[in-house]
Every structure is written in C-alpha cells, then in structure tokens.
N, CA and C atoms as a LAMMPS dump frame, in Angstrom:
ITEM: TIMESTEP
0
ITEM: NUMBER OF ATOMS
240
ITEM: BOX BOUNDS ff ff ff
-5.0000000000000000e+02 5.0000000000000000e+02
-5.0000000000000000e+02 5.0000000000000000e+02
-5.0000000000000000e+02 5.0000000000000000e+02
ITEM: ATOMS id mol type element x y z
1 1 1 N 4.099 -382.476 -422.625
2 1 2 C 4.812 -381.202 -422.653
3 1 3 C 4.076 -380.145 -421.894
4 2 1 N 4.85 -379.502 -420.985
5 2 2 C 4.081 -378.477 -420.245
6 2 3 C 4.232 -377.064 -420.942
7 3 1 N 3.238 -376.399 -420.868
8 3 2 C 3.3 -374.952 -421.334
9 3 3 C 3.376 -374.043 -420.196
10 4 1 N 4.596 -373.503 -419.935
11 4 2 C 4.741 -372.558 -418.94
12 4 3 C 4.556 -371.134 -419.458
13 5 1 N 4.062 -370.265 -418.603
14 5 2 C 3.804 -369 -418.995
15 5 3 C 5.115 -368.175 -419.368
16 6 1 N 4.989 -367.156 -420.106
17 6 2 C 6.16 -366.375 -420.515
18 6 3 C 6.901 -365.776 -419.286
19 7 1 N 6.139 -365.39 -418.199
20 7 2 C 6.734 -364.909 -417.048
21 7 3 C 7.636 -365.994 -416.312
22 8 1 N 7.072 -367.204 -416.315
23 8 2 C 7.868 -368.239 -415.663
24 8 3 C 9.154 -368.594 -416.379
25 9 1 N 9.063 -368.516 -417.737
26 9 2 C 10.368 -368.736 -418.547
27 9 3 C 11.301 -367.646 -418.292
28 10 1 N 10.846 -366.431 -418.17
29 10 2 C 11.708 -365.311 -417.921
30 10 3 C 12.414 -365.488 -416.481
31 11 1 N 11.677 -365.98 -415.496
32 11 2 C 12.16 -366.132 -414.179
33 11 3 C 13.186 -367.272 -414.176
34 12 1 N 12.964 -368.29 -414.907
35 12 2 C 14.014 -369.367 -415.011
36 12 3 C 15.24 -368.976 -415.674
37 13 1 N 15.13 -368.123 -416.753
38 13 2 C 16.28 -367.646 -417.459
39 13 3 C 17.071 -366.675 -416.55
40 14 1 N 16.377 -365.868 -415.71
41 14 2 C 17.055 -364.915 -414.852
42 14 3 C 17.827 -365.707 -413.786
43 15 1 N 17.234 -366.866 -413.28
44 15 2 C 17.895 -367.612 -412.267
45 15 3 C 19.11 -368.253 -412.767
46 16 1 N 19.071 -368.804 -414.032
47 16 2 C 20.315 -369.28 -414.691
48 16 3 C 21.347 -368.251 -414.887
49 17 1 N 20.899 -367.132 -415.286
50 17 2 C 21.859 -365.96 -415.507
51 17 3 C 22.435 -365.466 -414.186
52 18 1 N 21.678 -365.403 -413.191
53 18 2 C 22.151 -365.045 -411.814
54 18 3 C 23.278 -366.015 -411.357
55 19 1 N 23.037 -367.273 -411.589
56 19 2 C 23.941 -368.374 -411.04
57 19 3 C 25.227 -368.238 -411.954
58 20 1 N 25.159 -367.998 -413.167
59 20 2 C 26.317 -367.885 -414.01
60 20 3 C 27.138 -366.571 -413.526
61 21 1 N 26.492 -365.528 -413.357
62 21 2 C 27.132 -364.313 -412.949
63 21 3 C 27.795 -364.438 -411.577
64 22 1 N 27.083 -365.174 -410.732
65 22 2 C 27.708 -365.392 -409.391
66 22 3 C 28.946 -366.217 -409.412
67 23 1 N 28.983 -367.227 -410.318
68 23 2 C 30.127 -368.087 -410.434
69 23 3 C 31.242 -367.236 -411.07
70 24 1 N 31.045 -366.446 -412.027
71 24 2 C 31.992 -365.591 -412.684
72 24 3 C 32.571 -364.632 -411.633
73 25 1 N 31.741 -364.055 -410.868
74 25 2 C 32.244 -363.103 -409.731
75 25 3 C 33.144 -363.835 -408.825
76 26 1 N 32.748 -365.015 -408.421
77 26 2 C 33.683 -365.826 -407.526
78 26 3 C 35.027 -366.092 -408.159
79 27 1 N 34.981 -366.407 -409.385
80 27 2 C 36.249 -366.797 -410.083
81 27 3 C 37.105 -365.539 -410.171
82 28 1 N 36.579 -364.4 -410.503
83 28 2 C 37.249 -363.076 -410.643
84 28 3 C 37.791 -362.633 -409.241
85 29 1 N 37.044 -362.828 -408.223
86 29 2 C 37.513 -362.512 -406.8
87 29 3 C 38.715 -363.506 -406.442
88 30 1 N 38.585 -364.706 -406.727
89 30 2 C 39.663 -365.622 -406.47
90 30 3 C 40.883 -365.288 -407.116
91 31 1 N 40.839 -365 -408.421
92 31 2 C 42.009 -364.579 -409.191
93 31 3 C 42.617 -363.306 -408.651
94 32 1 N 41.717 -362.307 -408.243
95 32 2 C 42.253 -361.117 -407.638
96 32 3 C 42.925 -361.308 -406.39
97 33 1 N 42.347 -362.102 -405.46
98 33 2 C 43.023 -362.376 -404.143
99 33 3 C 44.342 -363.167 -404.374
100 34 1 N 44.371 -364.001 -405.393
101 34 2 C 45.668 -364.748 -405.752
102 34 3 C 46.74 -363.76 -406.219
103 35 1 N 46.263 -362.802 -407.019
104 35 2 C 47.223 -361.845 -407.514
105 35 3 C 47.771 -360.97 -406.433
106 36 1 N 46.878 -360.493 -405.569
107 36 2 C 47.412 -359.638 -404.452
108 36 3 C 48.246 -360.423 -403.485
109 37 1 N 47.929 -361.639 -403.219
110 37 2 C 48.763 -362.524 -402.379
111 37 3 C 50.178 -362.761 -402.956
112 38 1 N 50.227 -362.992 -404.244
113 38 2 C 51.4 -363.14 -404.986
114 38 3 C 52.241 -361.859 -404.96
115 39 1 N 51.627 -360.766 -405.098
116 39 2 C 52.417 -359.503 -405.023
117 39 3 C 52.972 -359.28 -403.662
118 40 1 N 52.222 -359.561 -402.659
119 40 2 C 52.692 -359.388 -401.307
120 40 3 C 53.752 -360.416 -401.002
121 41 1 N 53.706 -361.528 -401.419
122 41 2 C 54.805 -362.594 -401.322
123 41 3 C 56.062 -362.073 -402.007
124 42 1 N 55.965 -361.573 -403.251
125 42 2 C 57.165 -361.165 -403.883
126 42 3 C 57.758 -359.86 -403.261
127 43 1 N 56.948 -358.948 -402.834
128 43 2 C 57.411 -357.698 -402.174
129 43 3 C 58.052 -358.019 -400.833
130 44 1 N 57.692 -359.001 -400.162
131 44 2 C 58.284 -359.232 -398.847
132 44 3 C 59.422 -360.151 -398.884
133 45 1 N 59.745 -360.851 -400.108
134 45 2 C 60.831 -361.821 -400.196
135 45 3 C 60.751 -362.885 -399.103
136 46 1 N 59.606 -363.548 -398.989
137 46 2 C 59.488 -364.456 -397.886
138 46 3 C 60.453 -365.678 -398.169
139 47 1 N 61.132 -366.15 -397.228
140 47 2 C 61.961 -367.289 -397.296
141 47 3 C 63.36 -367.066 -397.969
142 48 1 N 63.672 -365.712 -398.219
143 48 2 C 64.905 -365.428 -398.875
144 48 3 C 65.815 -364.764 -397.851
145 49 1 N 67.046 -365.371 -397.609
146 49 2 C 67.998 -364.613 -396.712
147 49 3 C 68.844 -363.75 -397.554
148 50 1 N 69.024 -362.625 -397.035
149 50 2 C 69.908 -361.628 -397.679
150 50 3 C 71.072 -361.363 -396.807
151 51 1 N 72.289 -361.254 -397.353
152 51 2 C 73.479 -360.984 -396.619
153 51 3 C 74.15 -359.816 -397.267
154 52 1 N 74.7 -358.953 -396.4
155 52 2 C 75.348 -357.742 -396.954
156 52 3 C 76.844 -357.853 -396.579
157 53 1 N 77.646 -357.351 -397.465
158 53 2 C 79.097 -357.266 -397.242
159 53 3 C 79.594 -355.891 -397.282
160 54 1 N 80.368 -355.579 -396.388
161 54 2 C 80.94 -354.141 -396.305
162 54 3 C 82.366 -354.175 -396.683
163 55 1 N 82.704 -353.216 -397.698
164 55 2 C 84.045 -353.198 -398.116
165 55 3 C 84.536 -351.793 -397.664
166 56 1 N 85.789 -351.676 -397.066
167 56 2 C 86.333 -350.53 -396.646
168 56 3 C 87.431 -350.068 -397.574
169 57 1 N 87.4 -348.866 -398.031
170 57 2 C 88.493 -348.321 -398.875
171 57 3 C 89.229 -347.182 -398.088
172 58 1 N 90.576 -347.209 -398.361
173 58 2 C 91.384 -346.144 -397.716
174 58 3 C 91.645 -345.117 -398.799
175 59 1 N 91.371 -343.933 -398.498
176 59 2 C 91.527 -342.785 -399.43
177 59 3 C 92.616 -341.805 -398.947
178 60 1 N 93.561 -341.479 -399.643
179 60 2 C 94.57 -340.514 -399.247
180 60 3 C 94.305 -339.185 -399.81
181 61 1 N 94.295 -338.262 -399.079
182 61 2 C 94.015 -336.831 -399.482
183 61 3 C 95.226 -336.067 -399.76
184 62 1 N 95.408 -335.51 -400.886
185 62 2 C 96.563 -334.696 -401.237
186 62 3 C 96.371 -333.328 -400.558
187 63 1 N 97.39 -332.863 -399.849
188 63 2 C 97.155 -331.603 -399.16
189 63 3 C 97.608 -330.354 -399.995
190 64 1 N 98.069 -330.665 -401.246
191 64 2 C 98.417 -329.588 -402.148
192 64 3 C 97.058 -328.955 -402.643
193 65 1 N 97.137 -327.73 -402.969
194 65 2 C 95.864 -326.98 -403.393
195 65 3 C 94.788 -326.923 -402.291
196 66 1 N 95.11 -326.904 -401.108
197 66 2 C 94.2 -326.845 -400.042
198 66 3 C 93.379 -328.159 -399.809
199 67 1 N 93.838 -329.275 -400.241
200 67 2 C 93.304 -330.563 -400.015
201 67 3 C 92.015 -330.868 -400.861
202 68 1 N 91.931 -330.192 -402.047
203 68 2 C 90.87 -330.367 -402.928
204 68 3 C 90.99 -331.583 -403.788
205 69 1 N 90.365 -332.656 -403.679
206 69 2 C 90.496 -333.776 -404.467
207 69 3 C 89.516 -333.858 -405.625
208 70 1 N 90.005 -333.841 -406.886
209 70 2 C 89.202 -333.817 -408.009
210 70 3 C 89.299 -335.117 -408.909
211 71 1 N 90.169 -335.957 -408.484
212 71 2 C 90.362 -337.288 -409.1
213 71 3 C 90.623 -337.172 -410.608
214 72 1 N 91.39 -336.153 -411.034
215 72 2 C 91.714 -335.958 -412.463
216 72 3 C 93.218 -336.097 -412.484
217 73 1 N 93.79 -336.845 -413.496
218 73 2 C 95.224 -337.055 -413.594
219 73 3 C 95.78 -335.947 -414.435
220 74 1 N 96.428 -335.003 -413.729
221 74 2 C 97.174 -333.946 -414.539
222 74 3 C 96.358 -333.267 -415.588
223 75 1 N 96.919 -333.158 -416.722
224 75 2 C 96.275 -332.45 -417.82
225 75 3 C 95.413 -333.331 -418.781
226 76 1 N 95.521 -334.655 -418.591
227 76 2 C 94.796 -335.621 -419.539
228 76 3 C 93.366 -335.691 -419.351
229 77 1 N 92.818 -335.074 -418.251
230 77 2 C 91.405 -335.081 -418.004
231 77 3 C 90.832 -336.423 -417.905
232 78 1 N 91.565 -337.414 -417.455
233 78 2 C 91.009 -338.835 -417.23
234 78 3 C 90.559 -338.939 -415.824
235 79 1 N 89.312 -339.331 -415.721
236 79 2 C 88.633 -339.575 -414.306
237 79 3 C 88.904 -340.932 -413.9
238 80 1 N 89.361 -341.059 -412.627
239 80 2 C 89.577 -342.46 -412.135
240 80 3 C 88.291 -343.221 -411.972
C-alpha cells in the first residue's frame, strides 16, 4: 500500500471533481441547445403547410338616417 502525501490526494480529488463538473456542463449545454432548437422548430412550423380561405360578404347599407349602420333591430336592442 502506497502512502501518498496529502497534497497528492487533494490533487487527485480535484481532478475527479473537475471531470465530473465538465461532464455536467456538457450535459447542461446539450439540453440547452436541444431546447433552443425545439423552440425554433416550433416557432417556424417547419414542414407544415398552411392554407388560407377568403370569404366575401355582401353588406347592404340602409340610406335612411344618413346611412348610419348600427346593426340593432328596432327597439329590441338585439345586436346581429
């Protein structure tokens, strides 16, 4: 059994600690890049085709009362 000095034991412990911290940092960075990539993918809607339809409505304007359309039926105050 070898007897290493206290300083050598500390150096070995720091080396193990640094390796663990490096691996943890790489895992965190990988997860961060994956999250950013996923958000960009979702925000751009990659691979999704969108179609729009246009509907046209014909509106007749009543020329009574100066042509003011308020869309209220008489005195019942029901809005169309």
